[in-house]
C-alpha positions as CSV (number, residue, x, y, z in Angstrom):
1,M,88.6,72.7,129.9
2,R,87.1,72.5,126.4
3,K,86.9,76.3,126.2
4,T,90.5,76.6,127.4
5,I,91.6,74.2,124.7
6,V,89.6,76.0,122.0
7,Y,90.9,79.5,123.0
8,G,94.4,78.1,123.2
9,V,94.2,76.7,119.7
10,L,92.7,80.0,118.4
11,A,95.4,82.0,120.1
12,G,98.1,79.8,118.6
13,G,96.6,80.2,115.2
14,A,96.4,84.0,115.6
15,I,100.1,84.1,116.6
16,L,101.1,81.9,113.7
17,F,99.3,84.0,111.1
18,G,99.9,87.4,112.7
19,Y,103.6,87.1,113.5
20,P,104.9,87.5,109.9
21,F,102.9,90.8,109.6
22,V,104.1,92.1,113.0
23,W,107.7,91.1,112.1
24,M,107.4,92.9,108.8
25,M,106.2,96.1,110.5
26,V,108.8,96.0,113.2
27,G,111.5,95.0,110.8
28,S,110.8,98.2,108.7
29,L,111.7,100.2,111.8
30,K,114.9,98.3,112.5
31,P,118.4,99.1,111.4
32,E,119.4,97.1,108.3
33,L,121.8,94.8,110.3
34,D,119.1,93.8,112.8
35,I,116.4,92.9,110.3
36,S,117.6,89.3,109.7
37,S,116.9,88.5,113.4
38,L,113.6,86.9,114.2
39,S,113.4,89.0,117.4
40,L,110.7,91.7,117.7
41,L,112.9,93.8,119.9
42,P,115.5,95.8,117.9
43,S,118.6,97.3,119.3
44,S,117.3,100.7,118.2
45,W,114.5,102.2,116.2
46,S,115.1,103.9,112.8
47,L,113.0,105.5,110.1
48,H,115.8,105.2,107.5
49,S,113.9,102.5,105.5
50,Y,110.9,104.8,105.1
51,T,112.9,107.8,104.1
52,A,114.8,105.7,101.6
53,V,111.5,104.5,100.0
54,L,110.0,107.9,99.9
55,G,113.2,109.4,98.4
56,K,113.4,106.9,95.5
57,I,109.7,106.4,94.4
58,P,106.8,108.9,94.3
59,L,104.9,106.9,96.8
60,A,102.5,109.7,97.8
61,R,101.3,110.2,94.3
62,A,101.0,106.4,93.9
63,F,99.0,106.3,97.1
64,L,96.5,108.9,95.8
65,N,96.2,107.0,92.5
66,S,95.4,103.8,94.4
67,V,92.8,105.6,96.6
68,L,91.2,107.2,93.5
69,V,91.1,103.9,91.5
70,S,90.0,101.8,94.5
71,L,87.2,104.2,95.6
72,A,85.9,104.6,92.0
73,T,85.9,100.8,91.5
74,T,84.2,100.2,94.8
75,A,81.5,102.8,94.2
76,S,80.7,101.4,90.8
77,V,80.6,97.8,92.0
78,V,78.3,98.7,94.9
79,L,76.0,100.8,92.7
80,F,75.6,98.5,89.7
81,G,75.9,95.3,91.7
82,S,73.1,96.3,94.0
83,M,70.9,97.2,91.0
84,V,71.4,93.9,89.3
85,G,71.1,92.0,92.6
86,Y,67.8,93.7,93.3
87,A,66.5,92.9,89.8
88,L,67.5,89.2,90.2
89,A,66.0,88.9,93.7
90,K,62.8,91.0,93.5
91,L,61.7,91.6,89.9
92,N,60.0,89.0,87.7
93,F,61.1,89.1,84.1
94,I,61.8,86.6,81.4
95,G,65.2,85.0,81.5
96,R,65.9,85.9,85.2
97,K,67.1,82.5,86.2
98,L,69.2,82.1,83.0
99,L,70.8,85.5,83.6
100,Y,71.7,84.4,87.2
101,V,73.2,81.1,85.8
102,L,75.3,83.1,83.3
103,I,76.6,85.4,86.1
104,L,77.6,82.3,88.1
105,F,79.2,80.9,85.0
106,T,81.4,83.9,84.6
107,M,82.9,83.3,88.0
108,M,84.3,79.9,86.7
109,I,86.3,81.6,83.9
110,P,89.9,82.2,84.9
111,F,90.8,85.9,84.6
112,Q,93.8,85.0,82.5
113,I,91.5,84.0,79.6
114,T,89.9,87.5,79.5
115,L,93.0,89.5,80.2
116,I,94.3,89.8,76.7
117,P,90.9,90.6,75.1
118,Q,90.4,93.3,77.8
119,Y,93.8,94.8,77.1
120,I,93.1,94.9,73.3
121,L,89.7,96.6,74.0
122,M,91.5,99.2,76.2
123,V,94.0,99.9,73.3
124,K,91.2,100.2,70.7
125,L,89.3,102.6,72.9
126,G,92.5,104.6,73.7
127,W,92.1,104.1,77.4
128,T,95.6,103.0,78.2
129,D,97.7,105.2,80.4
130,S,94.5,106.6,82.0
131,Y,92.5,106.2,85.1
132,L,89.6,105.0,83.0
133,G,91.6,102.1,81.8
134,L,92.3,101.1,85.4
135,V,88.7,101.4,86.5
136,A,86.5,100.3,83.6
137,P,87.2,96.5,83.5
138,S,86.4,96.2,87.2
139,M,83.2,98.3,87.4
140,M,81.0,95.1,87.6
141,S,81.6,92.1,89.9
142,A,79.8,88.8,89.6
143,F,80.6,87.9,93.2
144,G,79.2,91.3,94.4
145,I,76.0,90.7,92.4
146,I,75.5,87.3,94.0
147,L,76.1,88.6,97.5
148,F,73.5,91.4,96.9
149,R,71.0,89.0,95.4
150,Q,71.3,86.6,98.3
151,F,70.9,89.3,100.8
152,F,68.0,90.9,99.1
153,M,66.2,87.6,99.0
154,A,65.7,87.9,102.7
155,V,64.1,91.4,102.5
156,P,60.3,91.0,103.1
157,Q,58.3,91.4,99.9
158,A,55.6,93.3,101.9
159,L,58.0,96.3,102.3
160,I,58.5,96.5,98.6
161,E,54.8,96.2,97.8
162,A,54.0,98.9,100.3
163,A,56.5,101.2,98.7
164,R,55.0,100.5,95.3
165,I,51.5,101.3,96.5
166,D,52.8,104.6,97.8
167,G,54.0,105.4,94.3
168,C,57.7,104.7,94.7
169,S,59.6,103.7,91.6
170,E,61.9,100.7,91.5
171,V,65.0,103.0,91.8
172,G,63.3,104.8,94.7
173,I,62.6,101.4,96.4
174,L,66.3,100.5,96.0
175,V,67.5,103.8,97.4
176,R,64.9,104.4,100.1
177,V,64.0,100.9,101.3
178,I,66.6,98.4,100.2
179,W,69.9,100.2,100.8
180,P,69.1,101.4,104.4
181,L,68.4,97.7,105.2
182,S,71.5,96.4,103.5
183,R,74.3,98.2,105.3
184,P,76.2,94.9,106.1
185,V,76.2,93.6,102.6
186,V,77.1,97.0,101.2
187,L,80.0,97.3,103.5
188,T,81.1,93.7,102.7
189,V,81.0,94.1,99.0
190,G,82.7,97.5,99.3
191,L,85.4,96.1,101.5
192,L,86.1,93.1,99.3
193,T,86.1,95.2,96.2
194,F,88.4,97.8,97.8
195,M,90.9,95.2,98.9
196,T,90.9,93.5,95.5
197,S,91.3,96.7,93.7
198,W,94.0,98.0,96.1
199,N,96.1,94.9,95.7
200,E,95.8,94.6,91.9
201,V,99.2,94.5,90.2
202,L,98.9,92.6,86.9
203,W,96.3,94.8,85.3
204,P,98.0,98.2,86.1
205,M,101.2,96.7,84.8
206,M,99.6,96.1,81.5
207,V,97.7,99.3,80.9
208,V,99.8,102.0,82.6
209,R,103.3,103.0,81.7
210,E,103.4,106.6,82.9
211,R,105.0,106.8,86.4
212,S,102.6,109.5,87.5
213,L,99.6,107.2,86.9
214,M,101.0,104.1,88.6
215,T,99.1,102.7,91.6
216,M,100.8,101.9,94.9
217,P,101.0,98.1,94.4
218,Q,102.4,98.6,90.9
219,I,105.1,101.0,91.9
220,V,106.1,98.9,94.9
221,A,106.4,95.9,92.7
222,L,108.6,97.8,90.3
223,F,110.6,99.1,93.3
224,T,111.1,95.5,94.5
225,I,112.0,93.8,91.3
226,G,113.5,96.7,89.5
227,G,116.6,97.0,91.7
228,E,115.7,100.4,93.2
229,A,115.8,98.9,96.7
230,E,119.5,98.0,96.1
231,S,119.1,94.6,97.7
232,Q,118.3,96.2,101.0
233,L,115.6,94.4,103.0
234,G,114.6,97.4,105.1
235,P,113.1,99.5,102.3
236,L,111.3,96.5,100.9
237,L,109.6,95.9,104.3
238,A,108.8,99.6,104.6
239,A,107.2,99.6,101.2
240,A,105.2,96.4,101.9
241,T,104.1,97.9,105.3
242,M,102.8,101.1,103.7
243,L,101.0,99.0,101.0
244,S,99.2,96.7,103.5
245,L,98.3,99.2,106.2
246,P,95.2,100.7,104.5
247,V,93.7,97.3,103.9
248,I,94.4,96.2,107.4
249,V,92.8,99.3,108.9
250,A,89.7,99.0,106.6
251,Y,89.1,95.4,107.6
252,A,89.6,96.1,111.3
253,L,87.0,98.9,111.1
254,F,84.3,96.9,109.2
255,Q,85.0,93.3,110.2
256,R,81.8,93.0,112.2
257,Q,79.6,93.9,109.3
258,F,81.7,91.7,107.0
259,I,81.1,88.6,109.1
260,E,77.4,89.4,109.6
261,S,76.8,89.8,105.8
262,M,78.8,86.7,104.9
263,A,76.8,84.7,107.4
264,S,73.4,86.0,106.3
265,S,74.2,85.7,102.6
266,G,75.7,82.2,102.7
267,V,72.8,80.3,104.4
268,K,70.0,81.3,102.0
269,G,69.5,79.8,98.5
């Protein structure tokens, strides 16, 4: 009886949280007049909303821009975050604890405080309206460093000492010993970074004005608030569906590793 109640509550929660997404996806395939209904069974199926979106905004180019920016950001965060996390977890040097505290402190600073200084820096460097301006401010992540550091603390020191005795450098230890053992945390940091970068709207709005360089969230936001949808709900739902599908698919593929890493990283000090 207890399991039945627990599973019933979980099923109810899943329906409560999942229904809006399912309704959005189904609504994007409905005729415009049927969208206002809460029913998931339309009178007919139509791709008119998707053709309307693709005909009004360069969504394919924006999709490629988002993929490029998100993958570049994810790769840099995983690479540099793992290096810093390894140093904080396994190397002894002066100021290690202070550096870790400073990294924790940066997580307490609202991003709105650093937004304007970052924009001024991009302008001074001439990186506005470029991919570099989109990627550079997000190449390091304090949260990613902390996750890597917590995970690496659980790696036996004997493995590292054995690699050093064999003549392996610190970079070699990271690549040949640590990374193969850290697949869950690498996938977790990568997935979180990819989702964050993919959904970013405010920063691209500030540094990119050229339509050919706009990311998918940015151009969808302009499509929504700029009047190009012509007050039609169908194209808005279609644009939102195409924007959310890559993140949903990525999480569905790697959710097991994500949960495993969060559990193993969160119980160790």
